[in-house]
C-alpha positions in Angstrom: 36.3 43.1 -38.2 37.5 43.7 -34.8 40.8 45.1 -36.0 42.6 44.2 -39.2 45.5 43.2 -37.0 45.8 39.7 -35.8 42.8 36.6 -35.4 40.9 37.3 -32.3 39.6 34.8 -29.9 36.9 35.5 -27.7 36.1 33.7 -23.9 33.1 33.4 -22.0 33.0 32.8 -18.3 31.4 33.9 -15.4 34.2 34.9 -13.3 33.2 34.2 -9.8 35.5 31.4 -9.3 39.0 33.5 -9.6 41.3 30.4 -9.2 40.0 28.9 -12.4 40.0 32.1 -14.1 43.1 32.5 -13.3 43.8 29.0 -14.5 42.3 29.8 -17.9 43.4 33.0 -18.3 47.3 31.8 -18.0 46.7 28.8 -20.1 44.9 30.5 -23.0 47.1 33.4 -22.7 50.5 31.5 -23.4 48.7 29.4 -25.8 47.3 32.5 -28.0 50.8 34.1 -28.0 52.0 30.9 -29.6 49.3 31.5 -32.2 49.9 35.0 -32.4 46.3 35.4 -31.8 44.1 38.2 -29.5 42.6 37.4 -27.0 39.2 38.8 -25.2 37.6 37.1 -21.8 34.0 38.2 -21.9 33.9 38.4 -17.8 30.6 38.7 -15.8 29.9 37.4 -12.3 26.3 36.9 -11.8 25.6 39.9 -9.3 22.2 39.7 -7.6 19.7 41.3 -6.5 17.5 41.4 -3.3 16.6 37.9 -3.1 19.0 34.9 -3.4 17.2 33.5 -6.8 16.7 37.4 -8.5 19.6 38.4 -10.8 20.3 41.6 -12.7 19.2 40.7 -16.4 21.8 43.7 -17.4 24.0 40.2 -17.1 23.2 39.6 -20.2 23.7 42.1 -22.1 27.7 41.5 -22.3 26.3 38.6 -25.1 24.7 41.0 -26.9 27.5 43.6 -26.8 30.3 41.1 -27.9 31.0 41.2 -31.7 30.2 36.9 -31.6 29.8 37.4 -35.4 33.4 38.8 -36.1 35.3 36.7 -33.6 37.6 34.0 -35.3 37.2 31.3 -32.6 35.5 31.2 -29.5 35.8 29.1 -26.1 32.6 28.8 -24.0 32.5 27.8 -20.2 28.5 27.3 -19.7 28.7 25.7 -16.2 30.4 28.6 -14.7 26.9 30.8 -15.5 25.4 30.1 -12.0 22.4 31.6 -13.4 20.3 29.2 -15.8 18.8 32.2 -17.4 22.2 33.9 -18.5 23.7 30.3 -19.7 20.8 30.3 -22.3 20.9 33.3 -23.4 24.5 33.2 -23.9 24.3 29.8 -25.9 21.3 31.4 -28.2 23.8 34.6 -29.2 26.2 32.0 -30.2 23.7 29.5 -32.3 22.7 32.5 -33.7 25.4 34.5 -34.5 28.5 32.5 -34.0 30.8 31.9 -37.7 33.9 30.5 -36.0 34.4 27.4 -34.5 33.7 27.2 -31.0 34.7 25.2 -28.3 33.3 24.4 -24.9 35.0 23.9 -21.9 34.0 21.9 -18.6 30.4 21.1 -20.0 28.9 19.0 -23.0 26.7 20.2 -25.0 25.6 20.9 -29.6 27.4 23.8 -29.8 30.6 22.6 -30.9 33.4 20.8 -29.5 33.3 20.0 -25.8 36.7 19.5 -23.5 35.4 18.4 -19.8 36.8 15.7 -17.1 34.9 12.1 -18.1 33.3 11.2 -15.3 33.5 7.7 -16.6 37.7 7.4 -16.4 38.4 10.2 -13.8 38.7 8.3 -10.7 40.6 5.4 -11.9 44.3 7.0 -11.8 43.3 7.0 -7.9 42.3 3.4 -7.9 45.0 2.5 -9.8 47.3 4.4 -7.4 45.8 2.1 -4.4 46.3 -0.9 -6.1 49.8 -0.4 -7.7 51.4 1.7 -5.8 49.6 0.5 -1.8 49.0 -3.0 -2.7 45.2 -2.9 -1.5 42.8 -5.1 -2.3 40.3 -5.5 -0.2 38.0 -1.9 -0.9 35.1 -0.7 0.2 32.9 1.8 -1.7 30.9 4.9 -0.4 28.9 6.3 -3.0 26.2 8.9 -3.8 22.4 8.7 -4.4 21.4 6.3 -7.4 19.7 9.0 -9.5 23.2 11.6 -9.8 24.8 10.7 -13.1 28.4 11.6 -12.1 27.9 9.8 -8.9 26.7 6.7 -10.7 29.7 7.1 -13.2 32.4 7.4 -10.7 30.9 4.6 -9.0 31.1 2.3 -12.6 34.8 3.7 -13.0 35.7 2.3 -9.5 34.5 -1.0 -10.6 36.2 -0.9 -14.0 39.7 -0.1 -12.6 39.4 -2.8 -9.9 38.3 -5.4 -13.0 41.1 -4.3 -15.2 43.6 -5.2 -12.3 41.8 -8.9 -12.2 39.9 -7.7 -8.6 36.4 -8.7 -7.8 34.7 -6.0 -5.5 32.6 -7.4 -2.8 29.5 -6.0 -2.3 29.1 -6.6 1.6 31.9 -3.5 1.0 29.2 -1.1 -1.0 27.4 1.6 1.0 25.3 4.3 0.2 26.0 8.2 1.7 24.1 11.6 0.9 27.1 13.3 -0.2 27.9 15.4 2.8 29.8 15.1 6.1 27.1 12.9 8.0 27.7 10.2 5.9 30.8 9.7 8.0 29.8 8.6 11.5 27.4 6.1 9.6 30.0 4.8 7.3 32.2 4.2 10.4 29.9 2.1 11.9 28.7 0.1 9.0 32.2 -1.2 7.6 34.1 -1.0 11.0 31.2 -2.7 13.4 28.7 -4.8 11.1 31.6 -6.6 8.7 33.6 -9.2 10.3 36.8 -7.7 8.5 37.5 -3.9 7.8 38.5 -2.5 4.2 41.9 -1.9 3.1 41.2 1.3 1.6 37.4 3.1 1.4 37.4 5.4 -1.7 34.5 7.8 -1.1 32.6 9.4 -4.2 33.5 13.2 -2.7 35.8 15.1 -0.4 32.7 16.0 2.3 31.6 12.2 3.0 35.7 11.5 2.9 36.1 13.9 5.4 33.2 13.3 7.8 34.7 9.6 7.7 37.9 10.0 8.4 37.0 12.5 11.5 34.6 9.6 12.8 37.7 7.5 12.5 40.1 9.1 14.3 37.7 9.6 17.3 37.0 5.8 17.6 40.9 5.7 18.0 41.6 4.4 13.9 44.4 6.2 12.6 44.7 6.9 8.9 46.8 6.2 6.9 48.2 4.3 9.1 45.5 1.5 10.1 43.1 2.5 7.1 43.2 4.7 4.0 40.4 6.8 2.6 40.4 8.8 -0.4 37.8 11.5 -1.7 36.8 13.0 -4.8 36.8 16.7 -6.5 39.6 18.4 -4.5 37.0 21.0 -3.0 37.8 21.1 0.3 40.0 24.2 1.7 43.4 23.4 2.5 44.1 23.1 6.2 40.4 21.7 6.9 40.8 18.0 9.2 43.6 16.4 10.7 44.2 14.9 7.3 44.8 16.0 4.1 42.9 13.7 1.3 44.6 12.1 -1.5 41.6 12.9 -3.8 40.7 13.5 -7.6 40.4 17.4 -8.6 39.3 18.5 -12.2 42.6 19.3 -14.2 41.6 22.7 -15.3 44.5 23.5 -17.0 45.1 19.9 -19.2 40.9 21.2 -20.2 42.5 24.6 -21.0 45.1 23.0 -22.9 43.1 21.0 -24.5 40.2 23.0 -25.9 42.6 25.5 -26.9 44.9 23.4 -28.9 41.3 21.9 -30.7 40.4 25.4 -31.4 43.5 26.1 -32.9 43.1 23.1 -35.4 39.5 24.2 -36.0 41.1 27.3 -37.2 44.0 26.2 -39.4 41.3 23.8 -40.8 43.3 21.1 -39.4 40.3 19.6 -38.1 37.0 19.7 -40.3 35.3 17.0 -38.9 32.3 16.5 -36.5 32.4 17.8 -33.5 34.4 16.2 -30.7 33.6 15.5 -27.4 36.9 15.0 -25.6 36.6 13.7 -21.9 40.1 14.0 -19.8 41.1 12.0 -17.0 41.1 13.3 -13.4 44.1 14.7 -11.7 45.4 12.7 -8.7 46.1 14.8 -6.0 48.1 12.8 -2.9 47.8 14.0 0.8 48.5 12.5 4.0 45.0 10.0 3.9 46.6 7.1 1.5 50.2 8.1 2.9 51.9 9.9 0.1 51.1 13.5 0.4 52.9 16.6 2.5 51.4 16.8 6.2 49.9 20.2 6.9 51.8 20.3 9.8 54.7 19.8 7.9 54.2 22.8 5.4 52.7 24.9 8.1 55.3 27.9 8.6 56.1 28.2 4.6 51.9 28.2 4.4 51.7 30.5 7.0 54.4 32.8 5.5 52.4 32.7 2.4 49.1 33.6 4.1 50.9 36.5 6.0 51.6 37.7 2.7 48.3 37.7 1.2 46.8 39.0 4.1 49.1 42.1 4.1 48.7 42.7 0.4 44.6 42.3 0.9 45.2 45.0 3.2 47.0 47.5 1.1 44.1 46.7 -2.0 41.3 47.4 0.2 42.6 50.7 1.5 43.5 51.2 -1.9 39.7 50.5 -3.1 38.5 52.3 0.2 40.1 55.5 -0.7 38.9 55.1 -4.4 35.4 54.9 -3.0 35.3 57.6 -0.6 36.7 60.2 -3.4 34.3 59.0 -6.5 31.7 59.1 -3.5 31.7 62.9 -4.3 32.1 62.9 -8.0 29.4 65.1 -9.9 31.0 65.3 -13.1 32.9 63.2 -15.3 35.9 65.5 -15.6 36.1 64.6 -11.9 36.2 61.2 -12.6 38.6 61.0 -14.8 41.3 63.2 -12.6 40.6 60.6 -9.7 40.9 57.7 -12.3 44.0 58.9 -13.7 45.1 60.1 -10.4 45.1 56.4 -9.1 46.3 54.7 -12.3 49.1 52.4 -10.7 46.7 51.7 -7.5 45.9 48.5 -8.9 48.6 45.8 -9.1 49.6 44.1 -12.2 47.3 46.5 -14.4 48.8 47.5 -17.5 46.1 48.8 -19.9 42.6 49.7 -19.0 40.0 51.5 -20.7 36.5 52.9 -19.2 34.2 53.4 -22.5 30.6 54.9 -21.9 27.8 54.6 -24.4 26.7 57.9 -26.4 23.7 59.3 -28.4 22.7 62.2 -30.1 19.9 63.9 -28.5 18.9 67.6 -29.9 21.8 67.7 -31.8 24.2 67.0 -28.7 26.1 64.0 -28.0 25.3 62.6 -24.6 26.0 59.8 -22.6 23.2 56.3 -22.9 21.9 54.6 -20.7 21.9 51.8 -23.0 23.6 50.3 -25.1 24.3 52.1 -28.6 26.3 51.6 -31.0 29.2 53.9 -30.3 31.4 54.6 -27.2 33.3 57.4 -25.9 36.7 56.2 -23.9 36.4 58.5 -21.1 39.7 57.0 -19.3 42.4 55.5 -20.8 45.9 53.8 -19.6 48.4 52.7 -22.0 51.2 50.4 -20.6 51.3 51.6 -17.4 50.9 55.6 -18.4 47.6 57.5 -18.3 46.8 58.2 -22.0 45.6 62.0 -22.7 43.8 62.9 -23.7 41.6 60.0 -23.2 38.7 60.7 -25.0 38.0 59.1 -28.7 34.5 57.8 -30.3 34.8 54.8 -31.2 32.5 51.7 -32.7 31.5 49.2 -30.0 32.2 46.1 -32.3 35.8 47.5 -32.1 35.8 47.7 -28.8 39.1 49.2 -28.3 41.1 52.4 -30.2 43.1 50.9 -33.2 46.3 51.3 -30.8 45.6 49.2 -28.2 45.2 46.0 -30.8 48.5 47.1 -32.9 50.8 46.0 -29.6 53.9 43.9 -30.8 52.9 41.2 -28.4 49.4 39.6 -28.8 46.8 41.1 -26.6 44.6 39.5 -23.9 42.0 41.5 -22.7 39.2 41.0 -19.9 35.9 43.1 -21.0 33.1 43.7 -18.7 29.6 45.2 -18.3 29.4 48.6 -16.4 25.7 48.3 -15.3 23.4 48.8 -12.0 20.1 47.8 -11.7 18.3 48.6 -15.1 21.0 51.0 -16.4 23.8 50.1 -18.6 26.4 52.7 -18.6 29.5 51.3 -21.1 32.1 48.7 -20.1 35.7 48.5 -18.9 38.9 46.8 -20.6 41.6 45.8 -18.7 45.1 44.0 -19.6 46.8 42.6 -17.0 50.9 42.8 -17.0 53.3 39.3 -17.5 52.7 37.1 -14.1 49.4 38.9 -13.0 45.8 37.3 -13.6 42.0 38.0 -12.9 41.4 39.3 -9.4 38.4 40.4 -7.0 39.6 44.3 -6.8 39.0 44.8 -10.6 35.6 43.6 -10.2 35.3 45.7 -6.8 36.8 49.1 -8.7 34.2 48.2 -11.6 31.4 48.2 -8.7 32.6 51.4 -7.3 33.1 53.2 -10.5 29.5 52.2 -11.8 28.0 53.6 -8.4 29.9 56.7 -9.1 28.6 56.8 -12.9 25.4 56.5 -11.3 25.7 59.1 -9.2 27.1 61.4 -11.7 24.2 60.6 -14.0 21.9 61.6 -11.1 23.5 65.1 -10.4 23.0 65.4 -14.2 19.7 64.9 -14.4 19.2 67.2 -11.5 21.1 70.0 -13.0 19.4 69.6 -16.6 15.9 69.8 -14.3 17.0 72.8 -12.6 18.1 74.7 -15.7 14.9 73.8 -17.2 13.4 75.0 -14.2 15.4 78.5 -14.1 14.7 78.9 -17.9 11.0 78.4 -17.5 11.2 81.0 -15.4 12.8 83.6 -17.0 11.7 82.9 -20.4 8.5 84.0 -22.6 6.7 80.5 -23.3 5.0 82.4 -26.2 7.7 83.7 -27.9 11.0 82.1 -26.3 12.6 85.1 -25.5 13.9 86.4 -22.0 11.2 87.7 -19.7 11.6 90.6 -17.7 13.0 88.5 -15.0 15.5 86.8 -17.8 16.2 90.5 -18.7 17.5 91.9 -15.3 19.3 88.2 -14.7 21.5 88.8 -17.8 22.0 92.6 -17.1 22.3 93.2 -13.4 25.5 91.3 -13.1 27.7 93.4 -15.3 25.3 97.2 -14.3 27.5 98.2 -11.7 30.5 97.9 -13.8 28.6 99.6 -16.7 27.7 102.2 -14.3 31.2 102.5 -12.8 32.8 103.2 -16.6 30.0 105.2 -17.9 29.6 103.2 -20.5 27.0 105.0 -23.4 23.7 102.7 -23.3 21.1 102.0 -25.9 17.4 101.5 -25.0 15.5 100.4 -27.7 11.7 99.4 -27.2 9.0 98.6 -29.3 5.0 98.3 -28.9 2.2 97.0 -31.0 0.1 98.6 -32.1 -3.9 97.9 -31.8 -3.5 94.3 -30.4 -6.9 94.6 -29.0 -8.3 95.0 -31.9 -6.6 91.9 -33.7 -8.0 89.9 -30.7 -11.4 91.3 -31.0 -11.3 90.6 -34.9 -9.4 87.7 -35.5 -9.3 85.9 -31.9 -6.4 85.5 -29.2 -4.2 83.5 -31.5 -4.1 86.0 -33.8 -2.9 87.9 -31.7 -0.2 85.4 -30.6 1.1 85.2 -33.8 1.0 89.2 -33.9 3.2 89.3 -31.1 5.5 86.0 -32.4 5.6 89.0 -35.7 7.3 91.1 -33.4 9.6 88.9 -31.5 10.9 87.6 -34.8 11.6 90.9 -36.0 13.4 91.7 -33.1 15.5 88.7 -33.2 16.5 89.8 -36.7 17.3 93.7 -36.2 19.5 93.1 -32.8 23.2 92.3 -33.2 24.2 88.8 -31.7 24.8 89.0 -27.9 22.7 91.5 -27.5 20.1 91.2 -24.3 16.1 91.6 -25.5 13.0 90.6 -23.9 9.5 90.4 -24.1 8.3 92.7 -20.7 4.6 92.1 -20.9 2.0 91.8 -23.0 2.6 93.5 -26.6 6.2 96.0 -24.9 10.0 95.0 -26.0 12.9 95.9 -25.0 16.8 95.7 -26.0 19.5 97.2 -23.7 22.9 97.5 -26.2 25.8 98.7 -24.4 28.3 101.4 -26.2 25.8 101.3 -29.2 26.6 104.7 -31.2 23.1 106.8 -32.7 23.7 105.8 -35.7 23.9 102.3 -35.0 21.1 102.6 -33.1 18.9 104.3 -35.7 19.7 101.3 -38.3 18.8 98.7 -35.6 14.8 100.6 -35.5 14.6 100.6 -38.9 15.9 96.9 -39.2 12.8 96.0 -37.0 10.5 98.5 -39.3 11.5 96.4 -42.3 11.1 92.8 -40.4 7.3 93.5 -40.1 6.8 95.1 -43.3 8.5 91.9 -44.7 6.0 89.6 -42.6 3.2 91.1 -43.3 3.9 91.6 -47.3 4.3 87.5 -46.9 0.1 87.7 -46.6 0.0 84.3 -43.7 -2.4 86.7 -42.0 -5.5 88.8 -42.7 -3.9 91.4 -40.6 -0.9 93.4 -40.7 1.2 94.2 -37.7 2.9 97.6 -36.7 4.9 99.0 -33.8 5.6 101.7 -32.0 10.0 102.0 -31.9 11.9 103.8 -29.8 15.1 104.4 -28.2 17.3 106.9 -26.2 20.9 106.6 -25.2 22.2 107.4 -22.1 25.4 107.5 -20.3 25.1 105.3 -17.2 26.2 107.1 -13.9 27.3 105.2 -10.3 24.0 104.8 -8.5 21.9 104.5 -11.3 19.5 101.6 -11.3 18.7 99.5 -14.0 15.1 99.7 -12.6 15.0 103.6 -13.1 16.0 103.1 -16.8 13.3 100.6 -17.7 10.9 102.5 -16.4 12.2 105.7 -18.2 11.3 103.4 -21.3 8.5 102.5 -20.8 7.3 106.6 -20.5 8.9 107.2 -23.4 6.6 104.3 -25.2 3.5 105.5 -23.7 4.1 108.8 -25.4 5.6 107.3 -28.7 2.4 105.4 -28.4 -0.3 108.4 -27.9 1.1 110.3 -30.7 0.7 107.2 -32.8 -2.7 107.1 -31.8 -3.5 110.5 -32.0 -2.2 110.9 -35.3 -4.3 107.9 -36.6 -7.2 109.2 -35.2 -6.5 112.7 -37.1 
């Protein structure tokens, strides 16, 4: 289960078409509220790489990430995926993991119910309008290529609507084009120069051919719609293109969305348990100037310009916000800096109510770190809840839950948009946004995610460089055999505090030890045995010195510990512990030799002007004297 609260519907689509995405988002959200059901959009954008045909395979990680088996209902928009491999990967995940009913929008497949614009009937409202409202009887038809199924179905629907009104189509008025503007001049020549009597209306199989034809007609002094009606199909041209707005057919996205979620609701409630349904809907008639029924662009130009001016002003503000965010995040070299920036700019994205940035995490060497691929756990590193920055943001959750429990427990059903955060072969995590009422997905959310992903890559690069630097620094100050500091490491730890010790005249103990007869061990048992003996000395030092003590292998078989503010009694106890540790290790009998050491110590009240090197040299001299006496006594 994603949550133990309301049921959850998952919507999978490639959100490259913001207009279409906005219609689906608003329609599904409105209906899901009436169902008291949460809604999650799993959104991708088909990012292109260096080559036009090269796409990032990380896009498909979204399908693996989505808790498909836990969803209570699924809506797909398969044809929104430009990359066929992405669409095929999604459909494979649905077939393999889905337990809930599935409804596809704008496509036909075998995954479940399908809602789509039925090309076999879509054009009929347009033809009906021309017959019943304009009294057209003499039609011409500008078709597309014969091998294209939608083109053939549009042609068949055109003929069927004529027949339904008792009209026969004169085949002389049929011409094939190439579905592009260039078909216009050729169509003009055929319909107006080769035929004895021109048609009253020309129905074109798409908008591009219709626009090319209207422009060719106007160049020859034939006015649309006063002298001839021209219609298109698809409503695919931008507003304001051409001199005359087209009467055309568009896919009724809102009707599709409503039919899809109503059908899913019937499946989820058990009201419909029958075989999968293929639900074809009619096209939506869009009236333009080209039949005389639509408004002219010129009459509506002033309000259109005002709206465009507002949009441009808003776009500039948002672009400024995104630019400044990009500049600030470019300087980030830590997660804490990123969190501070995102918190400070929480209200820069209009309509954002909730926002979560979640990064995958894993355990390495007993430490939790951010991963560079999908894991089962995600940490919420930035969170905005109902417009307010949530502090602290950090919380680790199961990725199948996607969000903290509080996010799912609002009084109203939730509508989240989920996107993966990735760059090339690095997958960092995912982001989740929920918009305020009246707002819908926009390109700025996508842009912000791209900028944040770039910042995450920079932070990871900085972290790796810091780790590499630390690793090399540690290797330069650490003895590789024992893991203790070497002389350089000891100096690095002590020198920053040395002047203050001298100024305060701190009584400091220097405890030193040196292994006896290391050469004999090496000669008799080999250098590996000598290394083992040195490690026994290091272990004795570890077990004896108090926590926080700085101690090191000074080279060969010599060790030194420096202990500020140590009493004479404590110093003697430390030396006793070293000897006892060595005896204990010797008694374990792991090796055919016994390790002995010369151990000594001295205490000195540090004085201003004294140097660490002077004290270390004094330790060396005392160690030499102790070792000389030990050897003389052993020889006697």
